[in-house]
MITI-534907 format. One line per field, with one value per atom (N, C-alpha, C): x, y, z; residue number from 1. Coordinates in Angstrom, 2 decimals, m for minus. Each point is the difference from the previous one (the first is absolute). Example, Ala and Ser with C-alpha at 12.3 -4.5 7.8 and 13.67 -1.06 7.14 Angstrom:
2
px [13.19  m0.89  0.90  m0.35  0.82  m0.77]
py [m5.69  1.19  1.20  1.05  1.19  1.09]
pz [7.80  0.00  0.00  m0.72  0.06  0.73]
k [1  1  1  2  2  2]
//
This chain:
82
px [53.54  m1.04  0.31  m0.12  0.16  m1.31  m0.02  m1.15  0.33  m0.75  0.25  m1.15  0.25  m1.06  0.30  m0.96  0.22  m1.20  0.33  m1.03  m0.24  m1.20  m0.34  0.07  1.18  0.22  0.02  0.65  0.11  m1.37  m1.00  m1.31  m1.02  0.38  m0.91  m0.48  0.83  m0.43  0.12  0.66  0.03  m0.83  m0.74  m0.76  m1.11  m0.75  m0.97  0.60  1.07  0.64  0.41  0.68  0.45  m1.13  m1.06  m1.12  m0.72  m0.17  m0.69  0.80  1.31  0.88  0.61  m0.37  0.51  1.57  0.65  1.41  0.47  1.29  0.62  0.87  m0.10  0.69  0.97  1.12  0.94  0.16  0.41  0.00  1.35  0.28  1.23  m0.48  m0.44  m0.47  1.07  m0.35  0.95  0.46  m0.13  0.34  m1.11  0.34  m0.94  m0.09  m0.62  m0.11  1.40  0.26  1.34  0.05  m1.01  m0.02  1.08  0.64  1.07  1.34  0.11  1.23  0.44  1.17  0.43  1.12  0.55  1.11  m0.07  0.68  0.13  0.78  1.05  0.82  m0.84  m0.92  m0.89  m0.85  m0.48  m0.81  0.80  1.25  0.86  0.12  0.15  0.06  m1.35  m1.10  m1.32  m0.12  0.40  m0.03  0.86  1.13  0.84  m0.70  m0.78  m0.72  m1.16  m0.80  m1.16  0.29  1.08  0.42  1.44  0.21  1.35  0.63  m0.82  0.58  0.18  m0.37  0.15  1.48  0.34  1.38  0.13  1.19  0.22  m0.38  0.43  m0.26  m1.54  m0.67  m1.45  m0.70  0.50  m0.57  0.25  1.21  0.25  m0.90  m0.24  m0.95  m1.38  m0.46  m1.33  m0.06  0.99  0.04  m0.01  0.64  0.02  m1.36  m0.72  m1.31  m1.01  0.05  m0.93  0.32  1.35  0.37  m0.55  m0.04  m0.54  m1.49  m0.65  m1.40  m0.16  0.82  m0.09  0.67  1.19  0.80  m0.35  m0.10  m0.13  m1.32  m1.11  m1.27  0.09  0.58  0.13  0.93  1.11  0.94  m0.61  m0.83  m0.75  m0.96  m0.69  m1.01  0.67  1.27  0.69  0.51  0.42  0.40  m1.16  m1.16  m1.18  m0.40  0.18  m0.31  0.93  1.23  1.05  m0.33]
py [131.36  1.02  1.11  1.21  1.15  0.52  0.46  0.61  1.33  1.09  1.24  0.42  0.47  0.59  1.49  0.82  1.43  0.67  0.70  0.70  1.34  0.44  1.37  1.03  0.17  0.99  m0.75  0.62  m0.63  m0.31  0.92  m0.15  m0.15  m0.37  m0.18  1.30  1.05  1.31  0.12  m0.88  0.03  m1.06  m0.72  m1.13  0.42  1.05  0.46  0.38  0.73  0.40  m1.19  m1.01  m1.19  m0.77  m0.17  m0.79  0.79  1.24  0.79  0.11  m0.04  0.11  m1.23  m1.13  m1.33  m0.05  0.63  0.07  m0.52  m0.22  m0.31  1.23  0.43  1.19  m0.30  0.73  m0.12  1.47  0.11  1.32  0.81  0.47  0.84  1.31  0.91  1.27  0.78  0.62  0.73  m0.73  m1.28  m0.77  0.03  0.18  0.02  m1.48  m0.05  m1.29  m0.55  m1.22  m0.55  m1.08  m0.06  m1.01  0.10  1.20  0.14  m0.34  m0.28  m0.28  m1.45  m0.12  m1.35  m0.60  0.71  m0.55  0.59  m0.73  0.46  1.33  0.10  1.20  1.21  m0.19  1.06  0.46  m1.00  0.29  0.78  m0.38  0.74  1.43  0.31  1.36  0.73  m0.68  0.68  0.31  m0.90  0.17  1.26  0.18  1.16  1.30  m0.07  1.19  0.30  m1.03  0.17  0.34  m0.62  0.19  0.58  1.22  0.51  0.25  0.16  0.26  m1.29  m1.15  m1.30  m0.42  m0.79  m0.56  m0.99  m0.06  m0.90  m1.45  m0.44  m1.44  m0.21  0.95  m0.09  m0.05  0.82  0.04  m1.39  m0.50  m1.32  m1.05  0.08  m0.91  0.09  1.29  0.23  m0.66  0.29  m0.56  m1.48  m0.61  m1.49  m0.50  0.61  m0.41  0.14  1.16  0.25  m0.90  m0.19  m0.88  m1.42  m0.46  m1.32  m0.08  1.16  0.03  0.33  0.89  0.39  m0.95  m0.49  m0.81  m1.44  m0.63  m1.45  m0.59  0.65  m0.55  0.13  1.08  0.10  m1.10  m0.23  m0.97  m1.41  m0.27  m1.28  m0.09  1.01  0.04  m0.36  0.63  m0.26  m1.39  m0.65  m1.35  m0.92  0.27  m0.77  0.05  1.12  0.23  m0.75  m0.21  m0.58  m1.51]
pz [103.97  m0.12  1.00  m0.44  0.89  0.49  1.22  0.60  0.59  m0.30  0.51  0.87  1.16  0.86  0.16  m0.46  0.03  0.77  1.07  0.77  m0.64  m0.04  m0.57  1.05  0.54  1.06  1.37  0.97  1.28  0.60  m0.24  0.55  m1.12  m1.18  m1.14  m0.64  0.22  m0.46  m1.55  m0.62  m1.50  m0.63  0.80  m0.48  m1.05  0.30  m0.91  m1.40  0.03  m1.21  m0.81  0.67  m0.72  m0.56  0.73  m0.60  m1.09  0.17  m1.09  m1.26  0.10  m1.16  m0.45  0.65  m0.35  m0.08  1.05  0.10  1.37  0.05  1.30  0.34  1.18  0.45  1.16  0.06  1.08  0.51  1.27  0.62  m0.13  m1.10  m0.17  m0.56  0.92  m0.46  m0.78  m1.04  m0.80  m1.24  m0.08  m1.16  m0.98  m1.24  m1.14  m0.52  m1.17  m0.71  m0.24  0.42  m0.18  m1.10  m0.84  m1.04  m0.98  m0.21  m0.94  0.59  1.32  0.63  m0.42  m0.52  m0.51  0.73  1.02  0.78  1.37  0.86  1.41  0.09  m0.87  m0.03  m0.42  m0.95  m0.40  1.19  0.79  1.18  1.11  0.16  0.95  m0.44  m1.24  m0.52  0.25  m0.20  0.27  1.49  0.87  1.43  0.41  m0.68  0.28  m0.38  m1.09  m0.43  0.94  0.31  0.81  1.44  0.55  1.43  0.06  m0.54  m0.05  1.41  1.00  1.33  0.82  m0.64  0.69  0.04  0.90  0.10  m1.12  m0.61  m1.17  0.33  1.16  0.35  0.18  0.52  0.19  m1.36  m0.90  m1.41  m0.70  0.24  m0.61  0.58  1.38  0.59  m0.55  m0.16  m0.62  m1.38  m0.80  m1.37  m0.01  0.91  0.12  0.32  0.90  0.36  m1.12  m0.68  m1.05  m1.20  m0.30  m1.07  0.14  1.23  0.27  m0.48  0.11  m0.41  m1.57  m0.52  m1.38  m0.94  0.41  m0.94  m0.02  1.17  0.06  m0.60  0.32  m0.64  m1.52  m0.58  m1.46  m0.53  0.70  m0.44  0.00  0.99  0.14  m1.15  m0.32  m1.13  m1.27  m0.28  m1.25  m0.03  1.11  m0.07  m0.34  0.50  m0.24  m1.50  m0.61  m1.37  m1.02  0.53  m0.90  m0.32]
k [1  1  1  2  2  2  3  3  3  4  4  4  5  5  5  6  6  6  7  7  7  8  8  8  9  9  9  10  10  10  11  11  11  12  12  12  13  13  13  14  14  14  15  15  15  16  16  16  17  17  17  18  18  18  19  19  19  20  20  20  21  21  21  22  22  22  23  23  23  24  24  24  25  25  25  26  26  26  27  27  27  28  28  28  29  29  29  30  30  30  31  31  31  32  32  32  33  33  33  34  34  34  35  35  35  36  36  36  37  37  37  38  38  38  39  39  39  40  40  40  41  41  41  42  42  42  43  43  43  44  44  44  45  45  45  46  46  46  47  47  47  48  48  48  49  49  49  50  50  50  51  51  51  52  52  52  53  53  53  54  54  54  55  55  55  56  56  56  57  57  57  58  58  58  59  59  59  60  60  60  61  61  61  62  62  62  63  63  63  64  64  64  65  65  65  66  66  66  67  67  67  68  68  68  69  69  69  70  70  70  71  71  71  72  72  72  73  73  73  74  74  74  75  75  75  76  76  76  77  77  77  78  78  78  79  79  79  80  80  80  81  81  81  82  82  82]
//
């Protein structure tokens, strides 16, 4: 069984939004809805578009962190449905 702990901002600043909209939020300003992202490589490309001035290794790190949130829970959900 997997367990995810997600804070709604460092000081809870996104908590009201999350509760009112029945969503889980992570703090990556500038990113839009990522529900259409189907691979980590796609996410790396999005990070390059959103953070064009960022260092390539930093963007790869960002993508890895966000993919852990976007990709893994969906993959776990698909395994449970099979």
